[in-house]
LUMNUVEX-672282 format. One record per residue (C-alpha): residue number from 1; residue in one letter; x, y, z. Coordinates in nm, 2 decimals, always signed. Layout:
BEGIN
NUM/a/X/Y/Z $
...
END
This chain:
BEGIN
1/m/+1.36/+20.83/+5.47 $
2/a/+1.70/+20.69/+5.56 $
3/s/+1.71/+20.88/+5.89 $
4/i/+1.38/+20.72/+5.99 $
5/e/+1.42/+20.36/+5.88 $
6/t/+1.80/+20.31/+5.93 $
7/p/+1.80/+20.34/+6.31 $
8/r/+1.51/+20.09/+6.34 $
9/a/+1.69/+19.84/+6.12 $
10/a/+2.01/+19.89/+6.31 $
11/d/+1.82/+19.83/+6.63 $
12/l/+1.67/+19.50/+6.51 $
13/e/+2.02/+19.39/+6.40 $
14/a/+2.18/+19.46/+6.73 $
15/p/+2.33/+19.13/+6.85 $
16/v/+2.14/+18.95/+7.13 $
17/p/+2.30/+18.61/+7.19 $
18/w/+1.98/+18.44/+7.31 $
19/l/+1.73/+18.59/+7.07 $
20/s/+1.71/+18.60/+6.69 $
21/v/+1.60/+18.91/+6.51 $
22/a/+1.27/+18.75/+6.41 $
23/t/+1.21/+18.64/+6.77 $
24/r/+1.28/+18.99/+6.91 $
25/t/+1.04/+19.14/+6.65 $
26/q/+0.77/+18.90/+6.75 $
27/v/+0.82/+18.95/+7.12 $
28/k/+0.79/+19.33/+7.06 $
29/e/+0.46/+19.27/+6.89 $
30/y/+0.30/+19.04/+7.15 $
31/a/+0.46/+19.14/+7.48 $
32/p/+0.28/+19.48/+7.53 $
33/t/-0.06/+19.32/+7.46 $
34/i/+0.00/+19.03/+7.69 $
35/l/+0.12/+19.27/+7.97 $
36/t/-0.18/+19.49/+7.92 $
37/e/-0.41/+19.19/+7.96 $
38/f/-0.23/+19.08/+8.27 $
39/a/-0.27/+19.44/+8.41 $
40/v/-0.65/+19.41/+8.34 $
41/m/-0.66/+19.07/+8.52 $
42/a/-0.47/+19.22/+8.82 $
43/s/-0.70/+19.52/+8.83 $
44/q/-1.00/+19.28/+8.84 $
45/i/-0.86/+19.11/+9.14 $
46/v/-0.79/+19.44/+9.31 $
47/v/-1.14/+19.57/+9.23 $
48/y/-1.31/+19.26/+9.38 $
49/k/-1.11/+19.32/+9.69 $
50/l/-1.22/+19.68/+9.70 $
51/a/-1.58/+19.58/+9.65 $
52/a/-1.56/+19.33/+9.94 $
53/h/-1.39/+19.59/+10.16 $
54/y/-1.61/+19.90/+10.09 $
55/l/-1.95/+19.75/+9.99 $
56/g/-1.98/+19.46/+10.24 $
57/r/-2.11/+19.11/+10.16 $
58/d/-2.44/+19.23/+10.00 $
59/g/-2.27/+19.50/+9.79 $
60/f/-2.00/+19.26/+9.69 $
61/s/-2.25/+19.01/+9.57 $
62/e/-2.44/+19.28/+9.38 $
63/y/-2.12/+19.40/+9.21 $
64/a/-2.01/+19.05/+9.12 $
65/l/-2.35/+18.98/+8.97 $
66/a/-2.34/+19.31/+8.78 $
67/r/-2.00/+19.22/+8.63 $
68/r/-2.13/+18.88/+8.53 $
69/t/-2.44/+19.04/+8.37 $
70/i/-2.21/+19.28/+8.18 $
71/t/-1.99/+18.99/+8.06 $
72/v/-2.30/+18.80/+7.93 $
73/l/-2.47/+19.10/+7.76 $
74/v/-2.18/+19.29/+7.59 $
75/p/-2.12/+19.02/+7.32 $
76/i/-2.48/+19.04/+7.20 $
77/p/-2.49/+19.40/+7.06 $
78/v/-2.13/+19.38/+6.95 $
79/l/-2.25/+19.10/+6.71 $
80/g/-1.90/+18.94/+6.68 $
81/l/-1.78/+19.26/+6.51 $
82/a/-1.48/+19.29/+6.75 $
83/v/-1.35/+18.98/+6.57 $
84/g/-1.48/+19.06/+6.22 $
85/l/-1.36/+19.42/+6.20 $
86/p/-0.98/+19.34/+6.25 $
87/r/-1.02/+19.05/+6.00 $
88/y/-1.17/+19.26/+5.72 $
89/i/-0.94/+19.56/+5.78 $
90/g/-0.65/+19.31/+5.76 $
91/f/-0.78/+19.18/+5.43 $
92/s/-0.83/+19.53/+5.30 $
93/n/-0.48/+19.64/+5.40 $
94/g/-0.33/+19.31/+5.26 $
95/r/-0.48/+19.40/+4.92 $
96/g/-0.38/+19.77/+4.94 $
97/d/-0.74/+19.89/+4.98 $
98/s/-0.72/+20.16/+5.26 $
99/e/-1.06/+20.30/+5.16 $
100/g/-1.21/+19.96/+5.19 $
101/a/-1.08/+19.94/+5.55 $
102/s/-1.25/+20.27/+5.63 $
103/r/-1.58/+20.15/+5.48 $
104/y/-1.57/+19.84/+5.69 $
105/f/-1.52/+20.05/+6.00 $
106/g/-1.81/+20.27/+5.90 $
107/a/-2.03/+19.97/+5.85 $
108/t/-1.92/+19.84/+6.20 $
109/l/-2.02/+20.16/+6.36 $
110/l/-2.35/+20.15/+6.19 $
111/c/-2.42/+19.79/+6.29 $
112/g/-2.26/+19.77/+6.63 $
113/g/-2.35/+20.12/+6.73 $
114/g/-2.71/+20.07/+6.63 $
115/a/-2.74/+19.74/+6.81 $
116/t/-2.58/+19.89/+7.12 $
117/l/-2.81/+20.19/+7.13 $
118/m/-3.11/+19.95/+7.09 $
119/a/-2.98/+19.73/+7.38 $
120/v/-2.94/+20.04/+7.61 $
121/l/-3.29/+20.16/+7.52 $
122/l/-3.45/+19.82/+7.59 $
123/i/-3.26/+19.79/+7.93 $
124/n/-3.39/+20.12/+8.05 $
125/l/-3.74/+20.09/+7.91 $
126/f/-3.79/+19.75/+8.07 $
127/s/-3.57/+19.80/+8.38 $
128/t/-3.79/+19.60/+8.61 $
129/t/-3.79/+19.30/+8.38 $
130/f/-3.42/+19.34/+8.33 $
131/s/-3.35/+19.34/+8.70 $
132/f/-3.58/+19.04/+8.76 $
133/l/-3.41/+18.84/+8.49 $
134/f/-3.05/+18.91/+8.60 $
135/f/-3.08/+18.99/+8.97 $
136/g/-3.38/+18.78/+9.06 $
137/s/-3.57/+19.08/+9.19 $
138/r/-3.74/+19.39/+9.05 $
139/a/-3.60/+19.59/+9.34 $
140/y/-3.27/+19.62/+9.15 $
141/s/-3.42/+19.82/+8.87 $
142/y/-3.21/+20.12/+8.99 $
143/l/-2.90/+19.94/+8.85 $
144/a/-3.04/+19.93/+8.49 $
145/f/-2.92/+20.28/+8.39 $
146/p/-2.56/+20.26/+8.53 $
147/l/-2.53/+19.91/+8.39 $
148/s/-2.65/+20.04/+8.05 $
149/l/-2.37/+20.31/+8.06 $
150/v/-2.11/+20.04/+8.12 $
151/i/-2.24/+19.83/+7.84 $
152/l/-2.25/+20.13/+7.60 $
153/g/-1.89/+20.22/+7.70 $
154/l/-1.76/+19.87/+7.66 $
155/c/-1.93/+19.81/+7.32 $
156/l/-1.78/+20.14/+7.19 $
157/h/-1.45/+20.04/+7.34 $
158/a/-1.46/+19.70/+7.16 $
159/l/-1.53/+19.86/+6.82 $
160/v/-1.26/+20.13/+6.85 $
161/c/-1.00/+19.87/+6.97 $
162/g/-1.10/+19.65/+6.69 $
163/y/-1.02/+19.93/+6.44 $
164/f/-0.68/+19.99/+6.60 $
165/r/-0.59/+19.62/+6.61 $
166/g/-0.70/+19.57/+6.25 $
167/h/-0.44/+19.83/+6.15 $
168/l/-0.19/+19.67/+6.40 $
169/a/-0.19/+20.00/+6.58 $
170/l/-0.13/+19.80/+6.90 $
171/n/+0.00/+20.07/+7.12 $
172/r/-0.32/+20.27/+7.08 $
173/a/-0.53/+19.97/+7.14 $
174/n/-0.34/+19.87/+7.45 $
175/l/-0.34/+20.22/+7.59 $
176/l/-0.72/+20.23/+7.55 $
177/q/-0.76/+19.88/+7.70 $
178/f/-0.54/+19.97/+8.00 $
179/i/-0.73/+20.29/+8.08 $
180/t/-1.08/+20.16/+8.03 $
181/m/-1.05/+19.81/+8.17 $
182/a/-0.77/+19.84/+8.43 $
183/v/-0.76/+20.20/+8.56 $
184/a/-1.12/+20.32/+8.54 $
185/p/-1.27/+20.05/+8.77 $
186/i/-1.01/+20.12/+9.04 $
187/i/-1.06/+20.50/+9.02 $
188/a/-1.43/+20.45/+9.04 $
189/f/-1.41/+20.26/+9.36 $
190/l/-1.16/+20.50/+9.51 $
191/a/-1.38/+20.80/+9.42 $
192/f/-1.71/+20.65/+9.53 $
193/p/-1.63/+20.36/+9.76 $
194/h/-1.97/+20.31/+9.92 $
195/s/-2.21/+20.35/+9.62 $
196/l/-2.24/+20.07/+9.37 $
197/v/-2.46/+20.30/+9.14 $
198/k/-2.19/+20.57/+9.13 $
199/v/-1.91/+20.31/+9.08 $
200/l/-2.09/+20.16/+8.78 $
201/s/-2.18/+20.50/+8.64 $
202/t/-1.82/+20.62/+8.67 $
203/i/-1.69/+20.31/+8.50 $
204/g/-1.95/+20.36/+8.22 $
205/m/-1.89/+20.73/+8.17 $
206/t/-1.51/+20.69/+8.17 $
207/s/-1.53/+20.41/+7.91 $
208/i/-1.76/+20.62/+7.69 $
209/f/-1.52/+20.93/+7.72 $
210/c/-1.20/+20.73/+7.66 $
211/s/-1.35/+20.54/+7.37 $
212/g/-1.49/+20.86/+7.23 $
213/v/-1.14/+21.01/+7.23 $
214/g/-1.01/+20.70/+7.06 $
215/l/-1.30/+20.73/+6.80 $
216/l/-1.16/+21.07/+6.70 $
217/l/-0.85/+20.90/+6.57 $
218/t/-1.06/+20.68/+6.34 $
219/p/-1.24/+20.75/+6.01 $
220/f/-1.57/+20.76/+6.20 $
221/r/-1.73/+20.98/+5.93 $
222/a/-1.73/+20.67/+5.71 $
223/v/-2.05/+20.57/+5.90 $
224/t/-2.24/+20.80/+5.67 $
225/t/-2.10/+20.64/+5.35 $
226/s/-2.09/+20.27/+5.44 $
227/s/-2.23/+20.04/+5.17 $
228/w/-2.46/+19.75/+5.23 $
229/k/-2.20/+19.52/+5.09 $
230/e/-1.97/+19.58/+5.39 $
231/v/-2.27/+19.56/+5.63 $
232/r/-2.37/+19.22/+5.49 $
233/e/-2.02/+19.09/+5.50 $
234/l/-1.96/+19.20/+5.86 $
235/l/-2.29/+19.08/+5.99 $
236/g/-2.26/+18.75/+5.81 $
237/y/-1.92/+18.70/+5.96 $
238/g/-1.98/+18.84/+6.31 $
239/i/-2.32/+18.69/+6.39 $
240/q/-2.21/+18.34/+6.31 $
241/r/-1.94/+18.38/+6.59 $
242/v/-2.17/+18.49/+6.86 $
243/p/-2.30/+18.14/+6.92 $
244/g/-1.94/+18.02/+6.96 $
245/d/-1.89/+18.26/+7.25 $
246/f/-2.20/+18.11/+7.43 $
247/i/-2.10/+17.75/+7.34 $
248/l/-1.76/+17.80/+7.50 $
249/m/-1.93/+17.96/+7.80 $
250/a/-2.16/+17.66/+7.83 $
251/l/-1.86/+17.42/+7.80 $
252/f/-1.70/+17.58/+8.10 $
253/t/-2.02/+17.61/+8.30 $
254/l/-2.19/+17.27/+8.25 $
255/p/-1.94/+17.05/+8.42 $
256/a/-2.03/+17.20/+8.76 $
257/t/-2.40/+17.20/+8.67 $
258/f/-2.39/+16.83/+8.59 $
259/v/-2.19/+16.74/+8.90 $
260/a/-2.44/+16.94/+9.11 $
261/h/-2.72/+16.73/+8.98 $
262/h/-2.53/+16.40/+9.03 $
263/s/-2.33/+16.46/+9.35 $
264/g/-2.45/+16.78/+9.51 $
265/v/-2.36/+17.15/+9.53 $
266/q/-2.05/+17.10/+9.74 $
267/e/-1.86/+16.88/+9.49 $
268/a/-2.00/+17.10/+9.21 $
269/g/-1.83/+17.40/+9.37 $
270/y/-1.50/+17.21/+9.37 $
271/v/-1.54/+17.13/+9.00 $
272/a/-1.63/+17.50/+8.93 $
273/f/-1.31/+17.60/+9.11 $
274/g/-1.10/+17.35/+8.90 $
275/v/-1.26/+17.47/+8.57 $
276/s/-1.18/+17.83/+8.68 $
277/v/-0.81/+17.74/+8.71 $
278/v/-0.82/+17.61/+8.35 $
279/s/-0.99/+17.93/+8.24 $
280/m/-0.73/+18.14/+8.43 $
281/i/-0.43/+17.96/+8.26 $
282/g/-0.60/+18.00/+7.93 $
283/a/-0.65/+18.37/+7.99 $
284/a/-0.27/+18.40/+7.98 $
285/f/-0.28/+18.30/+7.61 $
286/a/-0.60/+18.46/+7.50 $
287/p/-0.43/+18.80/+7.44 $
288/v/-0.22/+18.64/+7.16 $
289/g/-0.53/+18.64/+6.94 $
290/l/-0.56/+19.02/+6.97 $
291/v/-0.24/+19.04/+6.76 $
292/l/-0.25/+18.71/+6.57 $
293/l/-0.60/+18.75/+6.41 $
294/p/-0.53/+19.08/+6.22 $
295/k/-0.17/+18.97/+6.15 $
296/a/-0.27/+18.63/+6.01 $
297/t/-0.54/+18.80/+5.80 $
298/l/-0.29/+19.04/+5.66 $
299/m/-0.05/+18.75/+5.57 $
300/l/-0.33/+18.54/+5.41 $
301/a/-0.45/+18.83/+5.21 $
302/g/-0.09/+18.90/+5.09 $
303/g/-0.02/+18.53/+5.01 $
304/r/+0.25/+18.51/+5.27 $
305/r/+0.17/+18.15/+5.36 $
306/d/+0.52/+18.04/+5.45 $
307/e/+0.57/+18.33/+5.68 $
308/l/+0.24/+18.26/+5.86 $
309/c/+0.34/+17.89/+5.90 $
310/g/+0.67/+17.98/+6.06 $
311/h/+0.50/+18.24/+6.28 $
312/l/+0.23/+17.99/+6.39 $
313/r/+0.49/+17.73/+6.47 $
314/w/+0.69/+17.97/+6.68 $
315/l/+0.37/+18.07/+6.87 $
316/l/+0.27/+17.71/+6.93 $
317/r/+0.62/+17.62/+7.06 $
318/i/+0.61/+17.92/+7.30 $
319/t/+0.25/+17.83/+7.40 $
320/l/+0.33/+17.46/+7.46 $
321/a/+0.64/+17.54/+7.67 $
322/a/+0.47/+17.81/+7.88 $
323/s/+0.15/+17.60/+7.94 $
324/i/+0.36/+17.30/+8.04 $
325/v/+0.54/+17.51/+8.30 $
326/l/+0.22/+17.67/+8.43 $
327/v/+0.04/+17.33/+8.45 $
328/a/+0.33/+17.15/+8.61 $
329/a/+0.37/+17.43/+8.87 $
330/g/+0.00/+17.43/+8.94 $
331/w/-0.02/+17.05/+8.97 $
332/i/+0.28/+17.04/+9.21 $
333/c/+0.18/+17.34/+9.42 $
334/m/-0.19/+17.27/+9.42 $
335/p/-0.21/+17.13/+9.78 $
336/s/-0.03/+17.43/+9.92 $
337/l/-0.23/+17.67/+9.71 $
338/i/-0.56/+17.52/+9.82 $
339/r/-0.46/+17.52/+10.19 $
340/v/-0.35/+17.89/+10.17 $
341/y/-0.62/+18.02/+9.94 $
342/l/-0.92/+17.82/+10.06 $
343/g/-0.82/+17.66/+10.39 $
344/a/-0.72/+17.32/+10.52 $
345/s/-1.08/+17.20/+10.51 $
346/f/-1.09/+17.22/+10.13 $
347/e/-0.84/+16.93/+10.07 $
348/p/-1.10/+16.74/+9.86 $
349/v/-1.06/+17.01/+9.60 $
350/i/-0.70/+16.90/+9.53 $
351/p/-0.76/+16.58/+9.32 $
352/i/-1.03/+16.75/+9.12 $
353/a/-0.83/+17.06/+9.05 $
354/r/-0.52/+16.85/+8.96 $
355/l/-0.72/+16.65/+8.71 $
356/l/-0.89/+16.95/+8.55 $
357/i/-0.57/+17.16/+8.53 $
358/l/-0.44/+16.91/+8.26 $
359/g/-0.71/+17.06/+8.03 $
360/a/-0.52/+17.38/+8.02 $
361/l/-0.26/+17.22/+7.79 $
362/p/-0.49/+17.16/+7.49 $
363/y/-0.71/+17.46/+7.57 $
364/s/-0.41/+17.70/+7.55 $
365/a/-0.32/+17.57/+7.21 $
366/y/-0.68/+17.60/+7.09 $
367/l/-0.68/+17.97/+7.19 $
368/v/-0.39/+18.02/+6.95 $
369/l/-0.51/+17.80/+6.66 $
370/r/-0.86/+17.94/+6.65 $
371/n/-0.73/+18.28/+6.52 $
372/i/-0.60/+18.12/+6.20 $
373/v/-0.95/+17.96/+6.14 $
374/d/-1.13/+18.29/+6.21 $
375/a/-0.89/+18.48/+5.99 $
376/y/-0.95/+18.25/+5.69 $
377/h/-1.31/+18.15/+5.71 $
378/e/-1.61/+18.38/+5.67 $
379/y/-1.84/+18.11/+5.81 $
380/g/-1.85/+18.03/+6.18 $
381/v/-1.62/+17.73/+6.16 $
382/t/-1.49/+17.79/+6.52 $
383/a/-1.85/+17.78/+6.64 $
384/a/-1.89/+17.44/+6.47 $
385/i/-1.57/+17.31/+6.63 $
386/l/-1.69/+17.42/+6.97 $
387/a/-2.03/+17.27/+6.91 $
388/s/-1.86/+16.94/+6.84 $
389/g/-1.67/+16.95/+7.16 $
390/l/-1.98/+17.05/+7.36 $
391/a/-2.18/+16.76/+7.19 $
392/v/-1.92/+16.51/+7.29 $
393/f/-1.91/+16.64/+7.65 $
394/v/-2.29/+16.64/+7.69 $
395/s/-2.33/+16.30/+7.54 $
396/i/-2.07/+16.13/+7.76 $
397/s/-2.18/+16.31/+8.07 $
398/y/-2.55/+16.22/+8.01 $
399/f/-2.48/+15.85/+7.97 $
400/a/-2.22/+15.86/+8.25 $
401/g/-2.48/+16.03/+8.48 $
402/r/-2.66/+15.69/+8.52 $
403/a/-2.34/+15.52/+8.64 $
404/a/-2.19/+15.54/+8.99 $
405/s/-1.89/+15.71/+8.85 $
406/g/-2.09/+15.98/+8.68 $
407/s/-1.90/+16.27/+8.84 $
408/s/-1.56/+16.13/+8.74 $
409/m/-1.68/+16.07/+8.38 $
410/t/-1.80/+16.43/+8.36 $
411/l/-1.45/+16.55/+8.44 $
412/y/-1.29/+16.32/+8.19 $
413/s/-1.55/+16.41/+7.92 $
414/f/-1.46/+16.78/+7.98 $
415/l/-1.09/+16.71/+7.92 $
416/l/-1.18/+16.50/+7.61 $
417/a/-1.39/+16.79/+7.48 $
418/l/-1.09/+17.03/+7.52 $
419/i/-0.86/+16.78/+7.34 $
420/l/-1.12/+16.74/+7.06 $
421/i/-1.16/+17.11/+6.99 $
422/t/-0.79/+17.15/+6.98 $
423/m/-0.74/+16.86/+6.74 $
424/l/-1.01/+16.99/+6.51 $
425/a/-0.87/+17.34/+6.51 $
426/r/-0.52/+17.20/+6.44 $
427/l/-0.66/+16.99/+6.15 $
428/e/-0.84/+17.29/+6.01 $
429/c/-0.53/+17.51/+6.03 $
430/w/-0.33/+17.25/+5.84 $
431/r/-0.60/+17.24/+5.58 $
432/i/-0.61/+17.62/+5.55 $
433/l/-0.24/+17.66/+5.51 $
434/h/-0.21/+17.36/+5.28 $
435/r/-0.49/+17.51/+5.06 $
436/c/-0.32/+17.85/+5.06 $
437/n/+0.00/+17.68/+4.94 $
438/k/-0.17/+17.53/+4.64 $
439/q/-0.35/+17.85/+4.54 $
END
């Protein structure tokens, strides 16, 4: 035992003038996951470039719409289990119940797997209706089968990664994420550059194969022994979080929609670009939740409240510092970025993007805080927080729509909504940690 543990302890105690031992440990936990997610983002940029180059304008639009369809549909059969599974595995491990963790995974496969197979079946049985709903024409029904393969692969991928992250087996989860989400799409385009059907089919089959290999490293046989208790708990937890995903999507979609009705499509496009900048900065901090959720659950289950408080404070300081740097750099460089990326004729975008980018400050903090709320509560408290923010945004935008400054008020109400959800999440985190301290 000494030969295994001692080198690791010695490694952690090695003097590094600018980093403490605790900080180095936390960096080792979070850095690989964040780097993996950045690799996925970079891959998406490359893939869109490949789609434009090989498929032409029509093919590029079809691919972009296919990706948006996948993004909308995958959370439905997953049923929020990608969040619920790491939470319940963390609680089981915190209480020393390894068999309970296996039962929760079996229940997840039963629920998520069954819902995914049902979704795939419905997509293919009603392919013409599916293509009409998501592509605006029944002529695209030939895309139903390859899209269903991608959805099947990504749903299985989400469940397997959820198991690994619940056990904090982050290297396995990151490797699977990197191969499935970053490598597979590029390989698909390089192998079949002129066929969207073959590209989507290759992505789907690769995801299914890689996730299937990952599944072999899990207690997948527990699917036959799962109890209804675990099924009820997982579904009760997960389904309540599905609306939260759509509420957040609506909060980031409606500003452009409202401006389109008030001021026209051109200005709405400028707003959509500004909101996308906020989303892109937030994406830099979203990977934190992949580690923090199971880690916080484990700490709460083990009664390690002080340790969690210190860990959260450290994360918030890092998040605040990094988001200030990103926002300041974006605000200062926005004119140059707009001219280089969009062209000199898009200068009206600059003031809108500069205003909206300020929302990345509270939003980045919210993306960290929400994991503590999800780790503690079985009920969809984060969905309620997001609903409050959306209600404030819609209310202010609706009444402002009758005023001459309706477009400006829509932007300010969006920023206010982001501040509100962050304040509510911060208040709930304080309440959770204060309650845990009393128990």
